[in-house]
Backbone as CSV, one residue per row, in Angstrom:
resi,resn,N_x,N_y,N_z,CA_x,CA_y,CA_z,C_x,C_y,C_z
1,UNK,0.839,-1.175,0.000,0.000,0.000,0.000,0.882,1.236,0.000
2,UNK,0.302,2.347,-0.396,1.005,3.626,-0.343,0.868,4.204,1.056
3,UNK,1.944,4.865,1.509,1.894,5.503,2.822,3.035,6.509,2.955
4,UNK,2.971,7.287,4.009,4.036,8.212,4.381,4.759,7.598,5.571
5,UNK,6.084,7.640,5.558,6.872,7.028,6.622,7.763,8.040,7.320
6,UNK,7.936,7.843,8.606,8.910,8.600,9.394,10.127,7.690,9.521
7,UNK,11.244,8.034,8.891,12.411,7.152,8.943,13.188,7.230,10.260
8,UNK,13.102,8.371,10.954,13.829,8.575,12.218,13.294,9.847,12.858
9,UNK,13.576,10.047,14.126,13.160,11.276,14.794,13.930,12.465,14.259
10,UNK,13.317,13.620,14.429,13.972,14.856,14.021,13.648,15.274,12.607
11,UNK,12.823,14.500,11.917,12.486,14.838,10.537,11.513,16.005,10.486
12,UNK,11.718,16.873,9.543,10.770,17.937,9.266,9.653,17.335,8.431
13,UNK,8.472,17.875,8.543,7.320,17.324,7.815,7.553,17.337,6.301
14,UNK,8.406,18.248,5.824,8.695,18.305,4.386,9.668,17.225,3.936
15,UNK,10.265,16.497,4.863,11.278,15.492,4.514,10.825,14.060,4.768
16,UNK,9.537,13.828,4.792,9.043,12.481,5.037,9.194,11.622,3.790
17,UNK,9.181,10.322,3.979,9.378,9.366,2.898,8.032,8.829,2.436
18,UNK,7.869,8.703,1.135,6.661,8.095,0.576,7.001,6.681,0.123
19,UNK,6.184,5.724,0.525,6.391,4.336,0.125,5.224,3.891,-0.743
20,UNK,5.522,3.153,-1.770,4.484,2.631,-2.669,4.129,1.181,-2.345
21,UNK,4.967,0.507,-1.558,4.753,-0.927,-1.342,4.945,-1.350,0.115
22,UNK,4.419,-0.564,1.033,4.469,-0.912,2.454,3.402,-1.975,2.712
23,UNK,3.654,-2.941,3.587,2.638,-3.982,3.840,1.345,-3.387,4.405
24,UNK,0.232,-3.848,3.901,-1.069,-3.417,4.428,-1.252,-3.988,5.823
25,UNK,-1.981,-3.281,6.697,-2.184,-3.793,8.047,-3.105,-5.006,8.054
26,UNK,-2.861,-5.905,8.982,-3.718,-7.077,9.152,-4.676,-6.800,10.309
27,UNK,-5.959,-6.821,10.020,-6.964,-6.551,11.045,-7.000,-7.691,12.053
28,UNK,-7.112,-7.310,13.331,-7.245,-8.285,14.410,-8.679,-8.241,14.930
29,UNK,-9.035,-9.236,15.713,-10.370,-9.271,16.327,-10.579,-7.999,17.142
30,UNK,-11.774,-7.417,17.037,-12.085,-6.196,17.761,-11.645,-4.934,17.051
31,UNK,-11.070,-5.094,15.866,-10.628,-3.942,15.084,-11.468,-3.789,13.825
32,UNK,-11.415,-2.587,13.276,-12.074,-2.264,12.019,-10.982,-1.860,11.036
33,UNK,-10.996,-2.434,9.835,-10.064,-2.042,8.775,-10.733,-0.959,7.945
34,UNK,-10.051,0.180,7.802,-10.617,1.344,7.130,-9.756,1.728,5.934
35,UNK,-10.397,1.988,4.806,-9.712,2.589,3.655,-9.713,4.086,3.931
36,UNK,-8.541,4.638,4.166,-8.409,6.021,4.604,-8.752,6.977,3.466
37,UNK,-9.597,7.957,3.780,-9.954,9.015,2.839,-9.345,10.350,3.246
38,UNK,-9.142,10.556,4.554,-8.544,11.801,5.052,-7.848,11.523,6.376
39,UNK,-6.774,12.256,6.609,-6.027,12.141,7.864,-5.702,13.550,8.342
40,UNK,-6.046,13.844,9.587,-5.757,15.164,10.156,-4.447,15.100,10.932
41,UNK,-3.597,16.081,10.707,-2.361,16.205,11.474,-2.485,17.426,12.365
42,UNK,-1.938,17.323,13.555,-2.016,18.396,14.541,-0.613,18.683,15.069
43,UNK,-0.462,19.747,15.841,0.862,20.041,16.412,1.454,18.863,17.180
44,UNK,0.618,18.076,17.822,1.122,16.912,18.543,1.804,15.911,17.634
45,UNK,1.284,15.752,16.418,1.924,14.844,15.456,3.337,15.320,15.122
46,UNK,3.493,16.626,15.002,4.819,17.189,14.695,5.764,16.959,15.872
47,UNK,5.262,17.139,17.095,6.105,16.889,18.278,6.557,15.433,18.327
48,UNK,5.671,14.513,17.982,6.029,13.096,17.965,7.084,12.841,16.895
49,UNK,6.904,13.408,15.706,7.880,13.229,14.622,9.263,13.722,15.028
50,UNK,9.274,14.816,15.775,10.544,15.406,16.208,11.180,14.615,17.348
51,UNK,10.432,13.680,17.959,10.969,12.876,19.047,10.807,13.505,20.410
52,UNK,9.916,14.498,20.541,9.741,15.209,21.803,8.737,14.562,22.753
53,UNK,8.048,13.540,22.318,7.000,12.927,23.139,7.268,11.424,23.239
54,UNK,8.131,11.035,24.134,8.519,9.625,24.248,7.330,8.695,24.440
55,UNK,6.335,9.131,25.210,5.196,8.277,25.519,4.417,7.873,24.264
56,UNK,4.397,8.747,23.272,3.590,8.510,22.076,4.362,7.889,20.919
57,UNK,5.594,7.499,21.114,6.382,6.957,20.019,5.872,5.575,19.611
58,UNK,6.081,5.252,18.359,5.640,3.965,17.846,6.382,2.828,18.551
59,UNK,5.651,1.825,19.031,6.315,0.694,19.679,7.002,-0.227,18.675
60,UNK,6.768,0.016,17.385,7.318,-0.842,16.345,8.657,-0.344,15.824
61,UNK,9.127,0.776,16.328,10.385,1.327,15.850,10.214,2.060,14.533
62,UNK,11.317,2.215,13.825,11.312,2.961,12.561,11.430,2.007,11.392
63,UNK,10.951,2.372,10.230,10.090,3.535,10.006,8.678,3.253,10.515
64,UNK,7.925,4.321,10.763,6.524,4.152,11.134,5.675,5.177,10.393
65,UNK,4.375,4.908,10.352,3.420,5.756,9.638,2.787,6.719,10.635
66,UNK,2.941,8.033,10.438,2.341,9.002,11.357,0.853,9.213,11.079
67,UNK,0.221,9.966,11.952,-1.167,10.363,11.744,-2.111,9.579,12.626
68,UNK,-2.896,10.291,13.404,-3.737,9.605,14.359,-5.225,9.747,14.163
69,UNK,-5.679,10.768,13.480,-7.118,10.998,13.321,-7.484,10.844,11.857
70,UNK,-8.303,9.853,11.570,-8.631,9.566,10.175,-10.138,9.458,9.969
71,UNK,-10.515,9.494,8.716,-11.869,9.138,8.311,-11.743,8.293,7.055
72,UNK,-12.742,7.466,6.825,-12.670,6.601,5.655,-13.859,5.676,5.563
73,UNK,-13.642,4.594,4.832,-14.710,3.642,4.537,-14.322,2.268,5.075
74,UNK,-15.225,1.671,5.849,-14.964,0.355,6.429,-14.793,-0.675,5.321
75,UNK,-13.715,-1.451,5.434,-13.456,-2.552,4.504,-13.754,-3.905,5.151
76,UNK,-13.400,-4.018,6.453,-13.623,-5.263,7.196,-13.911,-4.940,8.652
77,UNK,-14.714,-5.783,9.261,-14.989,-5.696,10.703,-15.391,-7.083,11.171
78,UNK,-15.408,-7.279,12.479,-15.860,-8.552,13.031,-17.292,-8.820,12.595
79,UNK,-17.655,-10.084,12.545,-19.016,-10.459,12.156,-20.054,-9.865,13.098
80,UNK,-19.707,-9.716,14.364,-20.636,-9.189,15.368,-20.508,-7.670,15.540
81,UNK,-19.698,-7.026,14.735,-19.457,-5.594,14.848,-20.700,-4.785,14.481
82,UNK,-20.775,-3.574,15.019,-21.842,-2.657,14.623,-21.527,-1.977,13.291
83,UNK,-20.320,-2.232,12.754,-19.909,-1.660,11.477,-19.939,-2.729,10.395
84,UNK,-20.222,-2.274,9.175,-20.207,-3.195,8.035,-19.455,-2.545,6.883
85,UNK,-19.046,-3.350,5.945,-18.318,-2.867,4.776,-19.110,-1.737,4.118
86,UNK,-18.418,-0.629,3.832,-19.050,0.502,3.170,-19.461,1.623,4.106
87,UNK,-19.475,1.370,5.426,-19.824,2.437,6.372,-18.783,3.552,6.316
88,UNK,-19.268,4.788,6.372,-18.397,5.969,6.450,-18.120,6.230,7.929
89,UNK,-16.834,6.270,8.293,-16.478,6.364,9.710,-15.339,7.359,9.940
90,UNK,-15.213,7.752,11.211,-14.023,8.457,11.673,-13.394,7.600,12.759
91,UNK,-12.089,7.722,12.904,-11.350,6.948,13.904,-10.355,7.876,14.573
92,UNK,-10.155,7.679,15.845,-9.150,8.475,16.532,-7.997,7.587,16.949
93,UNK,-6.872,8.211,17.222,-5.675,7.470,17.573,-5.851,6.740,18.889
94,UNK,-5.025,5.738,19.059,-5.026,4.982,20.300,-3.741,5.290,21.053
95,UNK,-3.882,5.890,22.217,-2.713,6.176,23.042,-2.130,4.843,23.469
96,UNK,-0.836,4.595,23.408,0.213,5.576,23.180,0.843,5.493,21.802
97,UNK,0.144,5.101,20.777,0.828,4.987,19.490,0.053,5.673,18.382
98,UNK,0.752,6.034,17.313,0.050,6.589,16.154,-0.872,5.525,15.553
99,UNK,-1.888,5.979,14.871,-2.840,5.056,14.249,-2.359,4.598,12.880
100,UNK,-1.301,5.149,12.384,-0.837,4.825,11.034,-1.794,5.408,10.000
101,UNK,-2.227,6.636,10.244,-3.257,7.250,9.430,-2.841,7.755,8.065
102,UNK,-1.578,8.084,7.865,-1.151,8.583,6.553,-0.815,7.409,5.637
103,UNK,-1.836,6.590,5.406,-1.689,5.391,4.582,-3.008,5.102,3.889
104,UNK,-2.964,4.182,2.945,-4.193,3.820,2.240,-5.171,3.089,3.151
105,UNK,-4.646,2.295,4.093,-5.484,1.519,4.995,-4.954,1.651,6.417
106,UNK,-5.873,1.600,7.386,-5.492,1.630,8.796,-6.480,0.776,9.584
107,UNK,-5.994,0.215,10.682,-6.845,-0.551,11.591,-7.024,0.244,12.879
108,UNK,-8.230,0.200,13.416,-8.516,0.877,14.684,-9.411,-0.020,15.521
109,UNK,-9.220,0.048,16.843,-10.110,-0.696,17.728,-11.522,-0.144,17.572
110,UNK,-12.487,-1.041,17.578,-13.872,-0.656,17.296,-14.384,0.453,18.208
111,UNK,-13.977,0.479,19.475,-14.501,1.506,20.381,-13.940,2.895,20.074
112,UNK,-12.971,2.983,19.169,-12.414,4.272,18.761,-12.930,4.712,17.388
113,UNK,-13.951,4.039,16.901,-14.524,4.285,15.576,-15.974,4.716,15.740
114,UNK,-16.400,5.665,14.901,-17.799,6.105,14.927,-18.248,6.429,13.508
115,UNK,-19.512,6.182,13.225,-20.067,6.508,11.911,-20.173,8.020,11.761
116,UNK,-20.073,8.471,10.507,-20.247,9.894,10.212,-21.456,10.064,9.296
117,UNK,-22.104,11.212,9.377,-23.266,11.459,8.514,-22.867,11.503,7.036
118,UNK,-23.791,11.150,6.174,-23.527,11.144,4.738,-23.162,12.520,4.197
119,UNK,-23.669,13.589,4.830,-23.403,14.929,4.314,-22.134,15.561,4.907
120,UNK,-21.399,14.828,5.727,-20.142,15.341,6.288,-18.981,14.897,5.401
121,UNK,-18.090,15.824,5.091,-16.936,15.470,4.264,-15.951,14.637,5.078
122,UNK,-15.152,13.851,4.382,-14.137,13.060,5.064,-13.110,13.967,5.742
123,UNK,-12.772,15.096,5.114,-11.804,16.028,5.707,-12.340,16.597,7.024
124,UNK,-13.606,16.998,7.038,-14.199,17.521,8.273,-14.246,16.451,9.358
125,UNK,-14.579,15.233,8.972,-14.676,14.146,9.944,-13.313,13.839,10.569
126,UNK,-12.266,13.815,9.762,-10.923,13.531,10.299,-10.481,14.627,11.255
127,UNK,-10.838,15.859,10.953,-10.440,16.979,11.808,-11.257,17.043,13.095
128,UNK,-12.376,16.373,13.128,-13.294,16.441,14.264,-12.844,15.621,15.469
129,UNK,-12.212,14.492,15.261,-12.028,13.509,16.331,-11.333,14.046,17.574
130,UNK,-10.092,14.441,17.490,-9.367,14.902,18.685,-9.904,16.233,19.187
131,UNK,-10.306,17.105,18.278,-10.861,18.399,18.688,-12.135,18.208,19.493
132,UNK,-12.996,17.342,19.029,-14.250,17.091,19.748,-13.980,16.467,21.112
133,UNK,-13.044,15.527,21.177,-12.733,14.898,22.454,-12.122,15.901,23.428
134,UNK,-11.232,16.759,22.943,-10.622,17.772,23.811,-11.697,18.722,24.350
135,UNK,-12.622,19.133,23.491,-13.705,20.017,23.925,-14.595,19.329,24.950
136,UNK,-14.939,18.100,24.682,-15.785,17.337,25.604,-15.105,17.194,26.963
137,UNK,-13.824,16.816,26.947,-13.091,16.650,28.212,-12.993,17.965,28.984
138,UNK,-12.779,19.077,28.279,-12.710,20.381,28.943,-14.050,20.724,29.587
139,UNK,-15.133,20.471,28.863,-16.468,20.747,29.426,-16.743,19.862,30.637
140,UNK,-16.420,18.586,30.534,-16.634,17.666,31.656,-15.841,18.098,32.886
141,UNK,-14.631,18.615,32.668,-13.755,18.970,33.783,-14.051,20.340,34.389
142,UNK,-14.483,21.297,33.553,-14.526,22.673,34.034,-15.893,23.355,33.992
143,UNK,-16.811,22.883,33.184,-18.107,23.550,33.053,-19.115,22.871,33.970
144,UNK,-19.745,23.677,34.782,-20.733,23.175,35.745,-22.123,23.653,35.334
145,UNK,-23.178,22.976,35.779,-24.541,23.421,35.456,-24.730,24.889,35.829
146,UNK,-25.311,25.651,34.916,-25.559,27.067,35.136,-24.440,27.973,34.647
147,UNK,-23.255,27.407,34.326,-22.160,28.218,33.795,-22.514,28.739,32.406
148,UNK,-21.984,29.911,32.082,-22.111,30.458,30.735,-20.794,30.189,30.028
149,UNK,-20.883,29.792,28.746,-19.691,29.416,27.978,-19.669,30.225,26.685
150,UNK,-18.534,30.855,26.401,-18.336,31.547,25.137,-17.568,30.614,24.204
151,UNK,-18.138,30.366,23.047,-17.493,29.489,22.066,-17.002,30.364,20.933
152,UNK,-15.689,30.535,20.831,-15.090,31.331,19.775,-15.019,30.519,18.492
153,UNK,-15.452,31.074,17.409,-15.414,30.358,16.127,-16.427,29.236,16.058
154,UNK,-17.471,29.309,16.855,-18.442,28.227,16.937,-19.259,28.006,15.671
155,UNK,-19.217,28.941,14.742,-19.993,28.774,13.514,-19.125,28.245,12.382
156,UNK,-17.826,28.087,12.614,-16.904,27.667,11.548,-16.650,26.199,11.546
C-alpha cells in the first residue's frame, strides 16, 4: 500500500518518505479495517515526529506511519461488529501509538470508531475527532450546570 513514513526522529514534515509498497495492516479481532480518505495532522503529530513525546512513540520502531485521526470507509470488521463494509467512519488514535493514518489503509479498535453522517466530508470528519474529544473533556472537567460558555469560532 502507499503511505508516508517517518524514517527517524527529528524529521521535518517536508522530509518524510513516501512508500508505494508498504505492507497493508492485518486486522485483528475487535478492530475495524478502514480505507483512509482523510487524515488530520495536529501540532502533537509534529512533536512526535521530532521525538519530543517519548510516551507517544511507535512501539514498532522505525520507520513508522504518522497520523492519528482519520476518516474513511470500512473494509472489514468482526461479524458481530456494529460496522459493516461501506460504512463511512471516523477513527481516533489509540494512546500511546500513532494510528498509522497517513496510509491507504489503517486498523482501529472498534470503540475508537464512529459513523459519520452522509453529508459530512471526510476532511471535516478527520479533523473532528481529537478536537471534539478535547472540547468534551474540557467541558466535563470545568463547566458546571448554570455556567455560561463563550465558544469562539463556533460557527466555523
